N, C-alpha and C positions, 0 to 999 in steps of 0.2 A: 623389183620396183612395185609389183602388184601388192605385195604385203605392206609396203610402206604407204601406199595410197589408201589401202583399207584401214590402216591404223590411223591415218589422218582423218578419215571419215568417222571412225569411232570416237576419236578425241573431239572432233567438231560437234558431233551429236551430244556428247557428254556436256560440253560447255553450253550448248544451246538449252539443254534440259535444266542445267543449274541456273542459267539466266532466267528461265521461265519460272522456276520455283522460288526465286528470290523476289516475291511480290512486295513484301513489306519492308525489305531491307533498303540499304543505300541505293539510290537510283543510278549513280555512276558505276557502282559495282555490278549492278544488274546489266546495264547496257554494255559494260566492258566485257562481261562473260558472253553476252549475245554477239557482240562484234567479233570477238575472238573465235567463237564457234563458227560464225559465218565465214570468217577468213579461212579456217581449216577446211570447211566444207567446199568452199569455192576453189581452194587450191587442189583438193582431191578430184573434184569434177573437172577442173581444167587439165590436170595431168592425165585423167582418163581419156578426155577428148583429144588431147595432144598425141597420146600414144596410138590411138586408132586412126 
């Protein structure tokens, strides 16, 4: 389960970085990437807290 949680953290960080770099592109695409990244990060943090 630890490996799965860390992969969700990495995927979430990737989506957040992509959302930040899409400054001049479509606004909905940018916020979609940011929201998806935040969802992955919050799920991984929640699973880490729940486990301990």
